[in-house]
C-alpha positions, -999 to +999 in steps of 0.1 A: +605+843+528+596+833+493+589+798+505+565+810+529+547+829+502+545+798+481+532+778+510+504+804+519+493+805+483+489+767+481+467+766+511+446+794+496+442+775+465+435+743+485+408+762+503+390+772+471+390+735+457+360+715+465+369+684+488+366+650+474+336+639+493+329+600+496+296+589+479+266+584+501+244+553+498+214+573+485+238+588+458+249+552+449+215+535+449+191+559+437+196+582+409+159+595+408+141+617+433+103+626+431+092+662+439+078+651+471+108+631+484+112+630+520+143+625+538+131+618+573+115+582+577+108+562+606+138+537+616+132+502+602+145+473+623+178+461+611+181+487+583+206+517+582+205+553+570+213+559+534+235+588+544+261+566+553+294+565+532+297+540+503+329+524+495+330+530+457+366+516+455+353+479+462+319+486+449+320+510+419+288+528+408+277+529+371+250+550+360+222+542+338+235+537+302+271+532+313+285+507+285+302+487+312+268+472+320+271+451+288+302+434+299+294+428+335+284+393+328+297+364+305+276+356+279+246+381+280+230+406+303+221+393+337+185+401+348+167+401+382+131+398+391+119+416+422+087+407+437+068+415+470+036+399+488+020+432+493-003+449+499+004+447+535-017+456+565+002+483+585+019+464+614+024+431+595+054+422+576+060+426+539+085+400+520+105+408+489+119+380+468+147+386+446+159+359+418+185+363+392+177+351+357+208+339+341+213+339+304+204+307+286+227+277+290+241+292+323+231+279+361+244+279+396+252+245+410+250+235+446+286+246+453+278+280+441+298+276+409+285+290+375+280+261+350+279+269+313+260+240+296+273+222+264+260+234+230+238+261+246+232+291+224+232+325+238+239+361+226+275+353+221+271+320+204+272+282+215+293+269+243+314+240+228+322+222+260+306+224+296+326+250+316+325+254+354+336+286+367+349+283+403+343+314+422+359+303+454+391+289+439+410+322+440+399+329+477+415+296+487+451+306+475+474+308+504+486+342+495+451+357+494+444+343+528+476+355+542+474+388+525+475+416+549+444+434+534+425+401+530+399+413+557+393+447+538+378+429+508+352+407+523+332+437+536+298+452+524+296+486+508+297+503+543+325+485+556+307+459+576+324+423+574+306+395+558+290+371+582+316+342+583+290+313+589+294+280+573+294+280+536+297+317+533+324+315+505+298+298+484+275+330+484+288+350+454+263+379+451+258+409+474+223+425+474+218+459+484+181+468+492+170+503+494+138+519+506+125+547+527+158+563+529+175+531+545+193+502+532+200+467+539+229+444+529+229+407+524+252+380+510+236+354+491+233+329+463+210+336+429+178+339+450+171+357+482+145+372+502+141+401+529+113+411+552+105+443+568+078+454+594+055+479+583+046+492+617+066+524+612+061+526+573+041+555+559+007+545+545+005+542+508+028+529+479+065+529+485+094+519+464+118+490+469+152+490+449+178+462+449+212+465+434+232+432+428+270+429+427+289+397+419+325+389+429+354+398+406+387+389+423+393+413+452+364+437+442+328+437+431+310+445+400+275+456+395+255+432+373+219+442+374+193+462+395+156+464+396+129+482+416+093+472+427+063+491+442+047+479+475+015+490+491+012+496+530-025+501+540-046+506+573-074+485+557-076+448+557-067+435+523-092+410+511-113+396+482-146+377+478-150+347+458-186+342+446-196+307+433-228+290+424-240+255+412-251+256+376-238+291+371-224+294+335-199+322+342-191+332+378-169+362+367-196+384+352-214+387+387-247+372+373-263+344+394-294+323+394-326+326+414-337+301+440-301+286+443-278+294+470-247+314+463-215+308+482-193+338+493-159+329+505-139+359+518-101+356+513-080+377+536-045+384+522-023+380+552+009+362+542+027+369+574+000+355+593-004+389+613-042+382+619-039+346+632-046+355+667-072+382+659-109+377+663-125+383+629-161+393+623-180+394+590-210+418+586-231+411+554-257+432+539-269+414+505-293+443+496-325+423+493-340+435+526-329+403+546-311+427+572-276+426+585-260+392+590-229+390+614-206+360+613-173+348+624-170+323+595-153+335+563-177+315+543-215+320+538-243+310+518-272+332+506-304+325+483-319+354+465-355+347+455-363+377+431-347+387+399-329+422+398-299+440+407-286+439+443-258+459+460-236+436+482-217+452+511-194+435+532-174+448+563-146+428+579-135+438+614-103+425+633-087+436+664-049+437+661-019+445+684-013+483+683+004+510+705-011+518+739-025+555+742-026+573+775-046+555+802-075+578+799-079+571+762-072+533+764-090+515+734-119+492+744-120+456+732-147+444+709-171+415+723-190+389+700-222+398+716-220+435+707-213+427+671-245+407+667-265+439+676-257+457+644-235+485+630-242+510+656-242+489+686-205+477+685-201+488+721-164+484+733-152+480+767-122+483+785-101+453+796-074+459+822-040+442+822-043+432+785-024+441+754-034+473+738-055+467+704-066+486+674-094+477+655-088+475+617-117+472+590-118+458+556-145+467+529-159+450+500-187+463+475-203+447+444-234+449+424-248+414+415-273+406+389-299+377+397-317+361+369-339+329+361-321+299+349-321+260+345-321+246+381-322+208+375-322+182+346-331+145+349-331+116+326-365+100+328-365+073+301-338+054+278-350+037+248-332+013+222-341+026+188-350-002+164-337+007+128-352-007+095-320-012+082-294-031+103-264-012+117-234-032+116-213-016+143-236+008+162-267+014+182-290+044+187-306+053+220-333+078+227-332+096+261-361+116+274-349+146+294-369+170+317-356+200+334-366+227+359-365+263+346-367+280+313-363+263+279-326+254+274-310+267+241-284+239+237-278+204+246-244+187+248-233+151+257-200+135+263-198+098+259-170+080+279-159+046+292-177+032+321-153+050+344-162+083+330-125+091+326-118+084+288-141+105+264-150+089+232-174+114+217-187+148+225-216+163+207-235+197+210-269+205+194-291+238+195-326+232+210-349+247+185-381+230+194-410+248+211-417+230+244-442+255+257-441+259+295-429+223+298-391+215+297-392+182+281-371+169+251-358+138+236-320+134+229-308+107+203-273+095+204-254+068+187-231+043+205-202+022+191-215-014+197-229-031+228-215-026+262-217+001+292-210+037+286-209+068+310-228+097+296-225+134+308-256+154+295-257+191+299-283+216+292-276+254+290-288+288+283-273+323+284-268+322+321-269+285+333-253+252+326-267+221+344-252+186+343-264+152+349-246+118+344-258+083+338-246+049+328-259+034+297-261-002+287-265-008+252-277-042+243-263-065+217-281-075+183-288-111+191-306-138+170-339-131+187-345-098+170-374-097+145-353-090+114-329-119+120-357-144+129-373-136+096-340-141+077-335-174+097-370-185+089-364-179+050-332-198+051-347-228+069-376-230+044-351-229+015-330-257+030-360-277+036-373-275+001-339-287-013-339-315+011-374-328+001-365-324-036-335-347-032-352-373-013-382-375-037-358-379-066-338-408-049-373-424-040-384-421-075-353-439-091-358-467-066-394-471-078-387-475-112-361-504-104-390-524-086-413-520-114-391-540-137-386-568-112-421-573-103-435-575-139-464-555-129-495-556-152-513-527-136-519-492-151-498-461-148-518-450-121-508-477-100-471-468-105-479-434-093-495-448-063-465-471-053-442-440-058-464-420-031-465-448-008-426-449-009-424-414+000-448-418+028-428-447+040-398-427+040-410-397+060-434-417+082-416-452+089-438-457+119-470-465+099-453-493+076-473-522+094-506-505+083-496-502+047-515-528+026-486-527-001-462-545+025-483-577+017-471-577-019-434-573-011-411-600-007-394-587+023-379-553+040-350-537+020 
């Protein structure tokens, strides 16, 4: 009887003790709950409810701040980067990419092993020798393969077995993704990706979490976790790139008058959800040019007045969607209806076709139109003659004309003939008063003769205009006036020296003939003989006309 009392007392005590309930996925993966947290979500394809049980024996759960995180990876803490390609149009796919960031000196090789590089310093010091940690060596042990509980260890946290495809043993990390009250498990390498379809996702910002486990003998150890915000919207995500020739800064939404502006619409659709959709672009440029409808994502527009203008763009696309009741079947847009304007987009029903929903995207901007330099031309090139010769350079003057207001700066870049290798770059402010005419002279120096490529730009606060030309710099040859004068001077000096030497030689010869001939003439006759000899020397053709030849005994 006493034993019965003890047994009943034990049952009553056990009834009062709280049961050791298994941990749920939402308890293991998410420790934070917002005030507006919703437990009920639409089902994601291939995902499971986070109300399922979590196997904490194989996958221990560590809270934030647990000191075991510091020793979960050899060398230093492991980091993970989680990104997405959102925003995503509802109905399209959004893709998440997770990438592990190993400590310095560590990497994963082609076989899935961790390689510790030689002499690589990290938080724990340097590794003296390269070391390879073979994750799969222990799993190939006969005892492990033949063990009775082997199949109970190659499982995910919810007990589902790993997929045994080719090379699965080289995949050493388990990724557990968690969003919208559901989870997805994946076995992988150091980088993995996962996609979800957003047809059943609530509009607005959502949170994706990922927890990464590594293999540790027969169990798993958490090494890192991360979260990222992604956005699901019912408006077509897009941006508009605006560009214009001669515009100095395209990011300030200030453009030039009388030059076309190129508007390029970039729709963000990484999953190619809109590839089969007919997309129409409706433009209102705010300058009383009316509504422009096009099926081309690129359009040029020219503003002819200065001022501020409001740009409005509406993008329309028909995408697949759920079919309503037959009495409320959505009509299909036609191109002809779009050309009529905003309020005349009449939609018609097309039987036996897939149901479609019309999605819209909007873009608004205020742009400023100002006057700017539209064109620049080099109309004349002149070689500058310097009074003092330049030993290794030449100066050239360039007469430049432009269309538009007076520039505030002029810049040149002188390069080789291919315009690839720059040799010099010079910028000068324009501080001359040109009145109503844009005309100025630019002087530049060149390193010797040859062919050069010169890029010349004129700029002001809003515009920057470029022109290029090939410049042929002539060499300084002997025909230049300065060198001709120097050559003539040298020739005169040489001629004077030559005449002096010849005259001296003839004079000495004349003195010898005077002694032999015993001339009784006067000194004036000797002078005449000297001059005649000079004449004979420079004008030999006239010797037979010289009467002094009759007095000489013969030709010397």
